[in-house]
Each structure stands twice: as C-alpha cells, then as structure tokens.
N, C-alpha and C positions, 0 to 999 in steps of 0.2 A: 259056837263060842259064847261065853258069858262076858258081857261088856258093861261097864259102868261109865256113864257120861256125867261129869260133874259140872253143873250149871246149864240150865235149859233155857238159855236166851236165844237171840236171833241167829246164832251160829250153832250153839250146842244142841238145841232141839232138832233142827234139820239133820245134824250129824247123827243123833240118836235114831231118827226115823230112817236115815240112809242105812245104818248098820242093821237095823231090824229088817229092813227090806231085803237085805242080802241073806236072810235066814238065821241071823244070830239072835240071842236073847239079851235084851238090853234093859237096864234099869237106869233111869235118869235121876240124879240127885240134885236138889235145889233147896236153898234156904227159904224160899217163898212157899207158904202153904197154898196160896192162890194158884201159883204156877203148877204145883204138884196136882192140885185138884182138877185144874183144867186138863192137864195131860192125861190123867187117869180117866177122865170122861171122854177122851178122844177129841178134845177141842184145843185149837191153837190159842195160846194166851196173848197173841199179838197178831195183827193183820198184815197182809201184803206179801207173804212169802209164797211164790208160785208153787203149786202142787202140794203144799204142806198139809192143807186141811184134809184132803182125801187120803194121802199117804199116812198121815198120823192116825186117822180113824181106822184104816186097814190094819196098821201095826198093832194098835191097842186091841182091836177086836180079835186078832189072831193070837193074842197072848204073848206077843214077842216084845212088847214095850210096856213098861210101867214106870211110875215115878214115886219118889220118896224124899223125905227131908232128912233121912238118916244116912248120911254119906258113908260113915264107917261101915255100917252093915252092908250097904250096897257094894262097897269095895271088897269086903271080906268074901263075897260070893262071886267075885269077878276074876277073870283071867287077864283082862286088859282094862285099863282105866284111862279115859281121855278127859283132860282138864281144860275147860274153856271159860274159866272165871275171869271177869273183867279186871284189867289192871289200870287203875286210874293214875293220871299224870297231871301235876299242876301246871300252871302257865309257864313256869320256868323249866318244865321238863323233868321235875323230880318225881320218880315213881312212888306211889303209895301202895306198898305191898300188903296192906292189912288184910284185904279180902282173900288174896291168894295165899298168904301165910296161913290163914285160918282154914282154907280149903285143903291145903297141903297137909296140915296137921291132922285134919279129919281123914284124909286118904291114908296117912301113915298109921292111924289108929286101927284101920281095918286091913292093912297090907299083909299079904301072905306070900310065902316063897314062890318064885316062879312067875309073879305077876309083872306085866308090862305097864308102866305109867308113861303116858305121852302128854306133854304140854303143848296146846295149840294156841294159847294166848300169846300175842306178840310181846316179846321181852327184850330188855337190854342184853347185849352180847355178854355171855358168861353166867347168866342167871340160873340156867338149868343145872349146870355143873356146880356152881359155887353156892347157890342158895337152896334150890329145891332138893337136889340129891342128899345133901347133909340133913335137911329137915325131915325127909322121908326116913333116912337111916336113924336119926335120933328118936323119932316117934315110933318106929317099928322094931328097932333092935336088929334090923337086917342090913346087910351090906349091899350097896348098889353095885351092879355089875356081876356080883357073885350070887346073891340071893334073889335079886329082882332087877328088872331092866328099866332104864330111864332114857327117854328120847325127847327131843323137841321137834315138832312138826307143825309149822305155821299154817293157820287157816289162810287161804288165798281166794276167798269167795266174796261176792258182793251180796248184801242182803237184798232179797227180792228175786234172786236167781241162784240160790245156793246149790240146788241139785244140778243145774246145768254146769255151773262152774266146777263142781267136784269132778265132773267128767272131762271138762275142757283142759284143765291145767295139771301139769305134773305135781304129784304130792311129794313135797320135800321132807326128808327125814335126816336127823343127825343124832347120833347116840353119844352117851358119855363114855362108851367103850364099844368095841366091835360086836360083842355079843348082844348088847342093847340095840345097836343099829340093825343087826340081822332080825331080831325079834320085831322091831318097829316096821321094817320092810315087809315081813311076812304078815303082820297084822293088817297093814293098810292094803296089801294086795288081796286080802280076804274080804275086805269090807267096801272096797271101791271098784268102780268100773271106769274105763277111760275111752274117750273118743279117739279115733285115729288123728294124728297130727303130722301130716307130711311136711309141714313147715319146720319141724324140729329136726335137729341133727341126730337125735336118738329117740327111741320109742317113748311115746307118752306112757306114763305110769308112775310108779314109786321110785324116786331118785334118792339114793343115799349120798349126802353131801360130805360125808367123812367125819363130821363132828357136830356136836350140838351147837357149838359156837358158829360154825359155818351156816347152819340152818337159821339160827337167830339173826345173823348178819344179813342173809339173803332177804328175809322179810323186811327188815329195816331199810335195806338198800333199794328194793323195788318200790317201796312206798315213798321214800325220800326222793327218788328219781322223779316221781310224779309231781311232788311238791315243787321241786326245783324247776321242772319243765313248765309247770303252770305259772310259776313266778316269772320266768323268762317271757312267756306269752303275755302276762300282765304288764311287764315293763314295755314290751313292744306295743301293747294297746295304748299305753299312756303316750308313747311317742307318736303313734299313728293318729291319735286325737289332735296332737299339736301340728302334725304335718298334713292333716286332711286326707289321709289315706285309709282305705278300707282294709283292715288287717285280715279279715276273713279271706279275701282274694289272695293276699300275700301268702297266708298259711297254706291254702289249697295248692298254690303254685309250688311252694317250697317242698311240700310233702309228696310231690310227684317224683322227687329224687330220693333214692333209697337210703340215704344217710341222714335225712331230715324227718323228724317225728314230732313236729311242734304240736303242742296241745292248744286248747282254746282258752282265751282269757275269760274272766268272769268276776262278778262282784264279790265273791267270797269262796273260800275253800273250807267246807265243813265236813262233818261226819266223825266217826270214831277213829279213823285211820290216818288220813293224809295230814290233818292239822296236828296230830298227836305223835306219830312215830318219828318224824324228823326231830322233834324235841327229845324223844327217847334216844335217838342216835347221838344227838349232841351231848347227852348225859355221858355217853361213852367217849365221845370225841369232841370236846368243847372247842377245839381249834379249827373245826370245819367251817371256815368263814363263808363258803359258798352256801352251805346249808342254812346257816343262821341268817344270812342276807335274804335268801329266798323266803324263809318263813316270815321275816319282817315285811317283805314286799307284799306277800299275800295277805297278811293281816292289815295292811294299809288300804286295801281295795274298797271296803265299805265306805270309809271316809272319802276316798277319791270319788266314788260314785255320787255321794251326796254333794261334793264340791262341784261336780259337773252339773248337777241339778240346780244348785244355787247360781252358777254362772249363767244358765239359760233362763231361770225363773226370776232371778233377782233376790232381794232380801226375803229370807224364809221366815222371818219373825212372824209368828201367828198363823203361818200357812198350814192348812190341813193337808197332810201328805199320807197317802196310803201305801204301805209296804205290802207287796203281793208275794206271799209265800213265807211261812214260818219254818218249813222243813229245810233241811240242809241241801236236799236235792229233790228233783221232781219225782213224784210217785211214791215217795217213802215217808211214812209218818214217823219222823224222827227229827229232833232238833239239836242233836249233839254238835256243839261248836258251830251252830248255824250262823250264817251271816246276818240273820234277822236281828240278833241282839246288838252287834256293833252298828248296824244301819240305823236302828231306832235311837241308839245313843248319839250317833252323829247328827241326826235330825234334831234331836232335843238340844244338842249343844249349839245349834244355829237358831234356836228359838222356835222351831217348827212344832206343830202338834201332830205327832205320828199316830197312825192306826195300822193295824195288821189284819190281814185276811188270808185264809188258806183253805182250799177246798177239802182238805183232809181233817181240819180241826174246826170244832164249833167254838162259839164265843167263850163258853165257860172253860174249855181246855186252853185257849189262848191266855185267858186271864190267869189261870193257874200257873202258867209258865212265866207270869210277870209281864205279859205283852198286852198292849192296849187294843182290845178287839174292836174291829170296825162293825158298827151296828147300823149302817146306812147313812152315817153322817156325810154331808157334802164335802168333797175334797177337790183341791185344785192342782194337785200334782201326784204322781205315783212312781214307785220304784219297784221293778220286778226283781225279786231276790231269789226265787226258786223257779226252776224250769218245769213246772207242772204242765202237762199236756193241755189242760183246760185253757191255759193262757194263749195258746195258738189261735183260738177263736175269739179272744177278748178284743174289744175295740172301744173306740171313743164313745159310742152309743151306750156302752155298759157303764161308763164312768163319766157322765156329763159334767162338764165344768173343769175337767183336767186339761190344763194348758200345756204341761210338760210331762213327758213320760221318759224315765230312764230305764231302759231294758238292760238289766245287768246280766242277762243270760242269752240274749239274741234269740228269743223265742216268739215274740209277738210279730204279727203280720203288719207291715207298714201300710198296706192298703186299707186296713181297718182303723187307721188313726189319721185320716186326711186333714183334720183341723187341729192337730196336736203336734207340738214340737217333740219329735221322738229321737232320743239319744241312745245309741248303742256303744258300749265300750269298745274302742278301737275302730270307730267308723265315723265318717263325717255326719253332721246333723241332717236329719230328714224332716 
C-alpha cells in the first residue's frame, strides 16, 4: 500500500516507520526541511524513542520510507493518508486550528478518489465531521463517503514507547459513515500488529466505535479521567500532609480492592496530553464542573509545593533554590506544560533566586527555554520537579548546603539525605 503520513513528529515518525516495517511504501510529509533531511538520511530528528533509530535506518535503506515537504504531491500518490499535525490549545482551552487547517488544505489539494484520510491528532468532539470533511471536500471537489473516506483514529501511545504501545492497546476507529469506517478498519489491520490481551472482553485489535464522534470522545474521556484521578490524589496528598499520614501506604492499600485505581500525587501534570485534553473537553462541555475543578487543582500543585518548602525553610527571600528537572516527566526531553515553569514563578514570587538543572538539558538549552540554568552556584534548598532516574542516586553530598528538599515526585532515597529536611507531597516530614 502507498501511505502518506502528514507531520513527522514524535508520533508521526514512529507511525511512518511502523507502516513501512509492515511492508508498505510510506512518504512522510513535514513543513520542516530539517526534519525531512534527517529522515531521508535515516536519522531520527529527536532523541529518546525506543527502537526508532534502528527501525528508521532499516526502512529508509530498504526504500520503504522517504520524506518530503510537498504534502499535496505525497497525498496524490497515496491510497491512505494519516494526519498527525499538532493542535494547539490556549490556557482557556480554545483550539488554534491554524496548523491543522493548513495541513488539511494541503491534503485536499492532492486528494484522489478512493483515498482514506485518517486523523490521529486529538480533537474536540465533532471536528472530523464538521470541519475536516468539509475542508477536504472544498479543496478536492470530491464528496466524503462517496469519493473518499474519512475517519478519526486517536493516537493512544506514550512518547518513548510508541512501538510497544501500538501493539498493546486497541486501535480505535470512527468513520463519518459506514464505508469510511470499514476502510479505516481494513487499513489499520494491515499496518498494525497486536499483543494478546486476555484482560479484555474482546480481542485486541482495531475497534470500530461506530462514529467519528465516539472515537473523538473516547480519546478525550480517557485522558480527562487521568487528570481527574491525579487531581483527586493531589487533594488527598494535601490532606495527608495536614493529617500526618503517608498517602503512598493508603493508595497501596486502596488499590488492592478491584474498584479503586488511585493514581499518584505529584508536583505538576505536564506534557502534550493530560494538561491539554481536559481543556479541549471543556470546550465541548463547559458545564463539566468536575473536570474544571480537577484541572484547577492540578495547576495549583507547583505553588503548593513551594508553600511547603517555605513552611519548612522559612522566609525564602534571597534563598538560592535549585529546581531539579525541566522535563515534564522523567526520561523525556520535552518541556510541554512542564511544572518547571510555574515552580520557578512561584519561587520568584516569594523572593527566592531559582536555578534549574536537568540531566537531559545543557545550560544553553535551559536558557533558551527562559529558565535560569544552574552553573554550580551554591544553593540552600531544592525542589524535585521531574522523576528522572538519576535522582534516585542523588543525595545531600551532591548538593552540600541544602537544608530543605521538597521531593515532588517521591523519587529520592531518604537514606541519602540524612542531614536534610526532606519533604514528600502526601507524607510526614523526614
């Protein structure tokens, strides 16, 4: 099959490699000349994706994967088009469709009869049918459902383990009509493989949810669930701090019962998904008070962590405080909606002098992000913001002079901080 993948980012490029690995001929389209050049050289334009480097080299060397900046030309030669262009949302949850509108118009310019177009970017409910299908029709002169097929099929993978997640989770598909849905199911069955899942009530594989709207809703619902669950854990953590109870022991006990699935609390909820998609859901359903309250609760956690630091340390005016971790989560070189930004702001608001360090970023990269890089200056307090594996071995000897440590991810080893007041969210001071 001839396939075009539009946007070769951290999801799109692994998808293109996956499709090529199943024997199909894939052209990836991207607006970045740098990305296109990297891919055509068989090199990943970003680090950290398991197995991507070798699988990409193999696909390019075999002639099954190439990249271009000419989306319309790539679409014109394709039987299936998968769109994974980012959709940006402002803090109020209002989507900015600019990039996706442009990509859809480029797809429409090359669209041919019989082609399948699948959108994998997370969208507000109704977008595929009400926005993309008409744009494709307008730009191509073809009729959706009759001349070409349109489906929504949300990506359900985590960066760093995309290939494993593609096998692990059912692939959800929803069409704008029955013929589109059938085409979508057939396509994904030809490009994906699935691990056995005896825990599921039906076979792991491609699942037709009955409509594009249902598939859009499923992606928003599963991500919003996580945000609400984390918010509940964060609320429990704040109470546990007042009650002098270790919440980790409580969660472990609760989750032995099959109806409890409590998540872990933490200093921040970052990334492209969990902080964003609940806002996108609220754009559809502004009266969802549980969702809006959860989002507010999670956004308040960096300030809460700094308030705990101040309570233990005293006046933070002039205090040099090191924030450990710029990334939004451990092991991933990405700062999208990272808690580092509000943590630094909260420290500055209390008069502290913040610094930031991260094992994945050098000082110049941190400065380019607007973060004050730590260059060895003495510090007297520290806040763990990201759960990098390196921090498991970090101790007081590595940061002499630190009197108070706030571990916002419960990753540090208390035995390594014998002379430091170590605070963990949702646990008594140690």
